[in-house]
C-alpha positions in Angstrom: 149.5 129.4 232.6 153.3 129.4 233.2 154.4 125.8 233.7 157.0 125.1 236.3 160.1 123.1 235.4 159.0 119.8 237.0 155.7 120.0 235.3 157.3 120.5 231.8 159.6 117.6 232.4 156.7 115.4 233.6 154.7 116.2 230.5 157.4 114.8 228.3 157.7 111.7 230.5 153.9 111.2 230.4 153.8 111.5 226.7 156.5 108.8 226.3 154.5 106.6 228.6 151.4 107.1 226.5 153.3 106.3 223.3 154.8 103.2 224.9 151.5 102.0 226.5 149.2 102.7 223.6 151.6 102.6 220.6 150.4 105.9 219.2 152.5 108.8 217.9 152.6 112.2 219.6 149.7 111.7 222.0 147.9 114.5 223.8 148.8 114.4 227.5 145.3 115.7 228.4 143.5 113.1 226.3 145.7 110.4 227.8 144.6 111.6 231.3 141.0 111.2 230.2 141.8 107.7 228.8 143.3 106.8 232.2 140.2 108.0 234.0 138.2 105.4 231.9 140.6 102.7 233.1 139.7 103.1 236.8 142.9 101.4 237.9 142.5 101.4 241.7 140.3 99.2 243.9 136.6 100.1 243.9 133.3 98.7 245.0 131.1 97.2 242.3 127.3 97.2 242.2 125.6 95.1 239.5 122.0 95.4 238.5 120.0 92.2 238.9 119.1 92.4 235.2 122.7 91.9 234.2 122.7 88.4 235.7 119.9 87.3 233.4 122.3 87.2 230.4 123.9 84.0 231.5 126.1 83.8 228.3 128.1 86.7 229.6 128.4 85.8 233.3 132.0 84.7 233.1 133.0 88.1 231.6 130.9 90.0 234.1 132.7 88.1 236.9 136.1 88.9 235.4 135.2 92.6 235.1 134.0 92.7 238.7 137.2 91.0 240.0 139.4 93.3 237.9 137.7 96.4 239.3 137.7 95.2 242.9 141.4 94.3 242.7 142.4 97.7 241.1 143.4 96.2 237.8 140.8 98.4 236.0 139.1 98.3 232.6 141.7 98.8 230.0 141.2 95.2 228.6 137.5 96.0 228.0 137.8 99.5 226.4 137.4 100.0 222.7 140.2 100.5 220.2 138.9 104.0 219.7 139.4 104.8 223.4 143.0 103.5 223.2 143.6 105.8 220.2 142.5 108.7 222.5 139.5 109.5 220.3 136.7 111.7 221.7 133.9 109.8 223.4 130.6 111.7 223.3 128.7 109.1 225.4 131.3 109.5 228.1 131.5 113.3 227.9 127.7 113.8 227.9 126.4 110.9 230.0 129.5 109.7 231.9 128.7 106.2 230.7 131.4 103.8 229.6 130.6 101.1 227.1 132.8 98.0 227.6 133.5 95.2 225.2 132.7 91.7 226.5 136.3 90.6 226.1 137.8 87.4 227.3 141.4 86.2 227.3 141.5 82.9 225.3 145.0 81.6 225.0 147.1 84.7 224.1 144.3 86.5 222.4 141.6 88.8 223.6 138.2 87.8 222.1 135.0 89.8 222.2 132.5 87.0 222.8 129.6 89.4 222.0 131.1 90.7 218.7 128.5 89.0 216.5 125.6 90.5 218.4 127.2 93.9 218.8 126.4 93.7 222.6 128.3 96.0 225.0 128.2 96.5 228.7 127.4 99.9 230.2 129.0 101.0 233.4 129.2 104.3 235.4 131.7 105.4 238.0 130.9 107.7 241.0 132.8 108.2 244.2 134.5 104.8 244.6 131.7 102.7 243.1 131.3 101.3 239.6 127.7 100.7 238.7 127.1 97.9 236.1 123.6 98.6 235.0 122.8 97.8 231.3 123.6 96.0 228.1 124.0 98.3 225.2 124.8 97.9 221.5 126.9 99.2 218.7 125.4 101.0 215.7 123.5 104.2 214.9 122.1 105.9 217.9 123.8 103.6 220.4 125.7 106.3 222.2 123.1 109.1 222.1 120.2 107.2 223.7 118.7 109.1 226.7 117.0 105.9 227.8 120.4 104.6 228.9 120.8 107.5 231.3 117.2 107.0 232.5 117.9 103.3 233.1 121.0 104.2 235.2 118.9 106.5 237.3 116.1 104.0 237.7 118.4 101.3 238.9 121.0 103.4 240.8 119.6 106.9 241.4 122.4 107.9 243.9 125.0 107.4 241.1 123.8 110.7 239.4 123.2 112.8 242.5 126.2 115.1 242.0 125.1 116.0 238.4 121.6 117.1 239.2 121.1 120.8 238.2 117.5 121.2 239.3 114.3 119.4 240.1 111.3 120.9 238.3 108.3 121.8 240.5 105.8 120.4 238.1 105.5 117.0 236.5 106.4 116.9 232.9 105.1 114.5 230.3 107.6 115.8 227.7 111.2 116.1 228.6 113.3 118.9 226.9 115.9 116.6 225.3 117.3 117.1 221.8 117.0 114.3 219.3 119.6 111.5 219.1 120.6 112.8 215.7 121.0 116.4 216.8 123.0 115.3 219.9 125.4 113.5 217.6 125.8 116.6 215.4 126.6 118.7 218.5 129.2 116.2 219.7 130.9 116.5 216.3 131.2 120.3 217.1 132.6 119.5 220.5 129.5 120.6 222.3 128.0 118.7 225.3 124.4 119.3 226.4 122.3 118.8 229.5 120.0 115.7 229.8 116.6 115.5 231.3 115.3 112.3 233.0 112.3 111.6 235.3 112.3 110.6 238.9 109.9 108.1 240.5 107.2 110.7 240.7 107.7 111.8 237.1 109.3 115.1 238.1 111.8 116.2 235.5 115.5 116.2 236.5 118.1 118.1 234.6 121.6 116.6 234.6 124.8 118.4 233.8 127.1 116.8 231.2 129.6 114.5 232.7 132.3 116.6 231.1 131.6 120.1 229.9 133.6 119.7 226.7 135.2 117.0 224.8 138.9 117.4 225.5 140.5 120.0 223.3 143.8 121.4 224.7 142.3 124.9 225.2 139.0 124.0 226.9 137.9 124.4 230.5 138.4 120.7 231.5 141.9 120.6 230.0 142.9 123.9 231.8 141.7 122.6 235.1 143.7 119.4 234.7 146.8 121.2 233.7 146.4 123.8 236.4 146.0 121.1 239.1 149.1 119.3 237.8 151.1 122.5 237.7 150.1 123.4 241.3 151.1 119.9 242.4 154.5 120.2 240.9 155.0 123.7 242.2 154.3 122.4 245.7 156.8 119.6 245.2 159.5 122.0 243.9 159.0 124.2 247.0 159.1 121.1 249.2 162.5 120.1 247.7 163.8 123.7 247.8 163.1 124.0 251.5 165.1 120.9 252.1 168.1 122.3 250.3 167.6 120.5 247.0 168.1 123.5 244.6 169.7 121.4 241.9 168.2 118.0 241.0 168.3 115.5 238.2 165.3 113.6 236.8 165.2 110.0 235.6 162.3 108.1 234.0 161.5 104.4 234.1 159.0 103.5 231.3 158.5 100.0 232.7 157.5 100.9 236.2 156.2 104.4 235.2 158.2 106.0 237.9 159.6 109.6 237.8 162.6 109.7 240.0 164.2 112.9 241.4 167.9 112.3 242.3 170.8 114.2 243.8 173.2 114.8 240.8 176.3 114.7 243.0 175.8 111.1 244.2 172.8 109.9 242.3 170.9 109.2 245.6 167.2 109.1 245.4 165.4 112.2 246.8 161.8 111.6 245.7 159.9 109.1 243.5 156.5 109.5 241.8 154.5 106.7 240.2 152.7 108.1 237.2 149.6 106.0 237.5 149.2 106.9 241.2 149.7 110.6 240.4 147.0 110.5 237.6 144.5 108.6 239.7 144.9 111.1 242.6 144.5 114.0 240.2 141.4 112.7 238.4 139.5 111.2 241.3 
């Protein structure tokens, strides 16, 4: 894929933003885009399972998370340190499930009030809605457990509708899922697999992975993201060219995350793009 000039300049800008925001060296732009998709930094509806409210010790954090999502502030405060280092997340790639830390701002510090118990909160995003459905845990097998996907379906079946590959005609007592240990090994090889769950009538449902690969720069998901970005910037270049802007200058604001296109003759603003808005529009 031949990258247009605006796209190449934007990649450098986005990389600087990622370095500034996450304090990591030489970040992958594609992996940063995936991290931002986990943040969900735009207003959404929130649906919470009744079971969640039974854990009264975490109600204040649940309320904070709900408010943050509804107001478009997102989930960055509740994501793991691994996520902020742009590490691969097999649970997210396979299941589409995010595990959140039950963090609370106390003074100037962020404290995980469930750290001692290893409890996490599991959520799932689909078409403008975040589903808060389960308490998970840290430790071996915590992120490969098919029962977590089954629970999501049992509580919020519509959340998984777009990932259904087929509904088997016969009821199945044994689902064709690989073991938790084998799933983990496949993830180490950057392989995501299908998942089978049961509907209310015990028919087996096969679900596609939430992402078809963990994000290497040469995989299908990365290519689609890059291609969509390139097309967006080509359209913008053509838009500017048709209006006589054949020579432009770019400036970057790391604080506001704005990419500004200006007239080099008088430094007047021609076009401005907010990076977070661009990413949210691209991913969702």
